Structures are given as structure tokens and as C-alpha cells.
C-alpha positions in Angstrom: 0.2 -0.1 -0.2 2.0 3.2 -1.4 1.6 6.3 1.4 2.0 10.1 0.5 4.1 11.2 2.4 6.6 13.9 3.2 10.6 12.9 1.9 11.8 13.7 5.4 9.2 10.8 7.3 9.7 8.6 3.9 13.6 8.2 4.4 13.2 8.3 8.1 11.0 5.0 7.9 12.1 3.4 4.8 15.9 3.6 5.2 18.1 2.4 8.2 21.9 2.5 8.6 23.4 -0.4 6.8 21.0 -1.2 4.2 21.7 -1.6 0.2 20.0 1.6 -1.4 20.5 2.3 -5.1 19.3 5.6 -6.2 18.5 5.4 -10.1 18.9 7.7 -12.9 20.4 7.9 -15.9 21.4 11.3 -16.6 18.1 12.3 -16.2 15.4 12.3 -13.2 18.9 11.6 -10.8 17.0 11.8 -7.3 18.9 14.5 -6.1 16.6 15.9 -3.0 16.2 11.8 -2.1 20.2 11.8 -1.6 20.3 15.2 0.2 17.8 14.2 2.5 20.0 10.8 3.5 23.1 13.5 4.3 20.8 15.4 6.5 19.4 12.6 8.8 23.4 11.5 8.7 22.3 7.9 7.3 25.6 5.5 7.7 26.9 2.5 7.0 25.0 2.6 3.6 26.1 -0.1 0.4 25.2 2.0 -2.4 24.4 0.7 -5.4 24.2 2.8 -8.8 24.8 2.5 -12.7 26.3 5.6 -13.2 27.1 7.5 -10.0 28.0 10.7 -10.6 27.2 13.8 -8.0 24.9 12.9 -5.7 27.0 10.3 -4.5 30.1 12.2 -4.6 27.9 14.0 -2.6 26.8 10.7 -0.3 30.3 9.4 -0.1 31.8 12.7 1.0 29.4 13.3 3.5 30.4 9.9 4.8 27.4 8.0 4.3 28.6 5.0 2.3 31.1 2.3 3.3 30.5 0.4 -0.5 29.7 0.9 -3.8 28.8 -1.2 -6.5 28.8 0.7 -9.8 29.4 1.0 -13.7 31.3 3.8 -14.2 31.6 6.8 -12.7 32.1 10.5 -12.9 31.4 14.0 -13.4 29.7 13.7 -17.4 31.8 15.6 -19.9 33.7 17.4 -16.8 35.9 14.7 -14.9 36.5 12.9 -11.7 34.3 12.8 -8.9 36.6 13.7 -6.2 34.9 13.0 -3.1 34.8 9.2 -4.2 38.3 9.7 -5.3 39.5 10.9 -1.9 37.4 8.0 0.1 39.0 5.3 -2.3 42.6 6.5 -2.3 42.9 8.2 1.3 40.1 6.4 2.8 38.2 10.6 4.0 35.8 10.4 5.1 35.6 6.4 5.6 37.2 3.6 3.9 34.8 2.7 0.8 35.4 -0.8 -0.1 34.2 -0.7 -4.4 33.2 -2.7 -7.1 33.1 -2.1 -10.2 30.7 -3.5 -13.1 30.2 -3.4 -16.9 26.4 -1.5 -17.7 25.3 -4.6 -18.9 26.0 -6.2 -15.8 24.4 -4.0 -14.2 21.4 -4.1 -15.9 20.8 -7.7 -15.7 21.7 -8.2 -12.5 18.9 -5.7 -11.4 16.7 -7.7 -13.8 17.5 -11.1 -12.2 17.0 -9.2 -8.8 13.6 -8.4 -10.5 12.9 -11.7 -11.7 13.5 -13.4 -8.1 16.5 -15.1 -9.7 20.0 -15.5 -7.8 22.2 -14.2 -10.3 22.6 -13.1 -13.7 24.3 -14.6 -17.0 26.1 -12.8 -19.4 28.9 -12.4 -22.3 30.2 -9.0 -21.5 33.1 -9.5 -19.8 35.1 -11.7 -23.3 38.2 -9.8 -23.2 38.1 -7.6 -20.0 40.7 -8.2 -16.9 37.8 -6.7 -14.7 36.6 -10.0 -13.2 40.5 -10.3 -11.9 39.3 -7.0 -9.8 35.8 -7.9 -9.1 35.7 -10.9 -7.1 31.8 -10.8 -7.4 31.8 -12.2 -11.2 32.7 -15.9 -12.2 32.7 -17.9 -15.0 30.0 -20.7 -15.9 29.5 -23.2 -18.4 26.6 -23.3 -20.0 24.9 -26.7 -20.0 23.9 -27.0 -23.5 26.1 -25.5 -25.7 28.8 -25.6 -23.2 29.9 -22.0 -23.8 31.8 -20.1 -21.4 29.8 -17.2 -19.6 29.6 -14.6 -16.6 27.5 -14.7 -13.8 27.0 -12.4 -11.2 24.7 -12.4 -8.5 21.2 -10.6 -9.0 20.8 -7.0 -7.4 18.0 -7.0 -4.3 18.2 -3.5 -2.7 16.5 -2.7 0.5 15.2 0.3 -0.8 15.3 1.8 -4.6 14.8 5.6 -4.8 14.1 7.0 -8.0 12.8 10.7 -9.7 9.5 10.8 -11.8 7.1 13.4 -13.3 3.9 12.1 -12.0 2.1 9.9 -9.6 -1.3 9.9 -9.1 -3.0 10.2 -5.4 -3.4 6.1 -5.1 0.7 6.1 -5.8 0.9 4.5 -9.3 3.8 6.9 -10.8 4.5 7.4 -14.3 7.7 8.6 -15.8 8.6 9.2 -19.4 12.1 10.6 -21.6 15.6 9.0 -20.8 15.4 6.0 -18.7 18.2 4.1 -17.4 17.1 1.2 -15.0 14.4 2.9 -12.8 12.0 0.4 -13.6 14.1 -3.0 -13.0 15.7 -1.2 -9.9 12.2 -0.6 -8.0 11.2 -3.6 -9.1 14.2 -5.7 -7.4 13.8 -3.7 -4.4 12.0 -5.0 -1.2 11.1 -1.0 -0.7 11.0 2.2 -3.1 10.4 5.4 -2.8 9.3 7.7 -5.1 9.9 11.7 -5.7 7.7 13.3 -8.2 7.1 16.3 -9.6 3.6 16.8 -9.0 0.7 14.4 -7.9 -2.3 14.4 -10.1 -6.0 12.6 -9.9 -5.2 10.6 -13.2 -1.8 9.9 -14.8 -3.3 10.0 -18.5 -1.1 7.4 -19.7 -0.6 6.5 -23.0 0.4 2.9 -24.2 3.3 1.6 -23.6 4.1 4.7 -21.0 6.5 3.5 -18.2 4.1 3.0 -15.2 5.0 1.4 -11.9 1.7 0.5 -10.1 1.1 1.5 -6.7 1.6 -2.4 -5.1 5.5 -1.8 -5.8 5.8 1.3 -4.7 6.0 2.0 -0.6 6.2 5.9 -0.8 5.8 9.0 -3.0 6.8 12.2 -1.9 6.0 15.7 -3.7 9.0 17.0 -4.1 9.1 20.0 -7.2 12.3 20.3 -9.0 13.3 17.3 -6.9 16.1 16.2 -9.4 17.8 19.8 -9.9 20.5 19.7 -11.3 20.2 17.2 -13.8 16.5 17.6 -15.5 13.0 16.7 -15.4 12.0 16.2 -19.2 9.0 18.2 -19.7 9.4 20.5 -16.7 13.2 21.6 -16.4 16.5 21.5 -18.2 19.8 20.4 -16.6 21.9 22.6 -14.6 25.0 22.5 -16.8 26.7 25.2 -15.1 26.4 23.4 -11.7 28.1 20.4 -13.3 31.3 22.5 -14.3 31.2 24.0 -10.9 31.2 20.7 -9.2 34.5 20.2 -10.2 36.0 22.8 -7.9 33.8 22.6 -5.3 34.3 19.1 -5.0 38.2 18.8 -5.7 39.4 20.3 -2.1 37.8 18.9 1.3 37.3 22.3 2.9 35.5 23.8 -0.1 33.3 20.6 0.0 32.2 20.8 3.4 31.6 24.6 3.4 29.2 23.7 0.5 27.5 20.6 2.4 27.2 22.3 5.3 25.7 25.7 3.6 23.4 23.8 1.5 22.6 20.5 2.8 22.7 20.1 6.5 21.9 23.8 7.2 18.7 23.5 4.8 15.3 22.0 6.2 14.5 20.6 2.9 14.7 20.4 -0.5 12.9 23.6 -1.2 15.1 25.6 1.0 18.3 23.7 -0.9 17.0 25.0 -4.3 16.8 29.0 -2.8 20.0 28.8 -1.2 21.4 27.1 -4.1 19.9 30.4 -6.5 21.5 32.4 -4.2 25.1 31.0 -4.8 24.7 30.9 -8.6 23.3 34.4 -8.7 26.2 35.9 -6.1 29.0 33.2 -8.6 27.0 35.1 -11.7 27.8 38.8 -10.4 31.5 37.8 -9.4 31.8 36.3 -12.8 30.6 39.7 -14.6 32.7 41.6 -11.8 36.1 40.1 -13.1 34.9 40.7 -16.8 34.3 43.7 -16.3 37.5 44.5 -14.4 39.9 42.0 -16.5 
């Protein structure tokens, strides 16, 4: 039975220290608001899973929320490294982080296996690579029908999957569209599902073949307008490319990261307050840029 609750309540009751948590979204509909709430509530010892960890996972790791990360590709898209992730792996700051790197095909199939109730996924994706040397979760098996050697990886079954979507109706059915990654598979594989949405409506007015998550797989729906910012929500707002570039400077040093985290996340009551502070910072940055140009 889906509950319509605040994001604070959904995170407080739905995610526990030590849980395996997947915050999914492929460039689009990334659940930043939920990630910030995890940081505000100081959740700890999380095992994070994500097909493409980017800024929100950099923030979670830098805030000390995670001790383990399963992922396929990690970086600041189009910009460079995730400095807080690198600091945790290379220097154990703010805490040691165990990483398990997979391919995209691996994680996608592992989610499908979890959603299907299977113990593992099978794929050919590691032929010619040496990644299995560095990830003990990648095994080889022989097909009983063709004798072909294949890769096998454990199914992913998160304790909680968190996603952002465009709409939910008041019964808890969720509609999302545009660029999708593995949100559907990650949700169906999870024990509990938290969805933040742009709007609550009486009728989804879903078109044929739309991606709809039925209410019986959704634990909680939270109304959080602009909850994917600085990523984007098709039909609602664009990606904040400037912030992705700025993040490289913010996250590069521990002190600048900690200052940003304190002001923008820990000292804000909720995501609406974050958006106000974020807008103030963006405006101040624009003024500084103009001043430098004028006096150059």
C-alpha cells in the first residue's frame, strides 16, 4: 500500500543504517532531493548501488554516508572525476570505501535478475576484459547446453530503491518518461521503493506503452518539485550544466566541499530550502564573474 508522505518521513522510516540503497536515474531524473535528505538525516554504513554514480553519490560519499559502492562507470559527466569518491577510495576520507566495479550490461542484468527473483544473472559482457580479476563477484560458468563459458554475477536486490519521476496519482501509481535507465528494474528488484515526483495528479493520463510503476510496488510517494535538480526532468526543467562544471571546483578540496555541504544541505531544512540557497549561490557567482570581466 503506497503512502503519500513527506520526503523526510519516507527517508526516516524507509531507509536504515546499513541498508543497500540504489538511487537510480540515467543522466535524467536523478533523485538529488532524496540523496540530500539521506545526508541531512546522517544515514551511515550504506551500501550504495548505481549504474552511473555522479554528483549525488559524490556528495553522499563525501558526507560519510557510505562504506560500499557497486557501480558501472563513475564520474562527473563531461567534466571529469568525482573527487570525493576518489578521496574515499585512495585516502579513506571521510571513511574507507569498498568498491565493486561492473559493466553497464552487468548491472542492468543483475537488476533484472533481482526483479525476476533469480539468484544471479548470466552475460557475455566480460569476454576479452580483465575486470573479473578485480571484482570477486564476477564468476564464470559453463552453459549446460552449448558448453560456452559465460559470466555470472549476483542478482541485485536493494533494500530500498529511490527514483524521481514526473507524476504520481493519489493512489500511488507512478508515471515516468524520457531518457530512462534501469529505474523500473531497480524498483521491481527492491524490497521497498521511494519515489519523489514533480506533481501529484488525479489521473496519470498515461499513453499506451508508457512506463508506469503500479502502486503495489511503491512504498512511498513524496511530492518534491524540482527534486532532480541539477539534473533534469523532461517536460519540467533543463539540466543545470553550469553546476556540473562548478562541482569540479567545489569537490576538489575537502574544505570547499565541507563548506558547500554545510551551507546547502546540512543547514537547509528541506529541498525547497536547498533550491533557494542554491539560487543565491548561482546569482552571487554570476555577479563575481561579471565583476571579473569588467575589471579584466
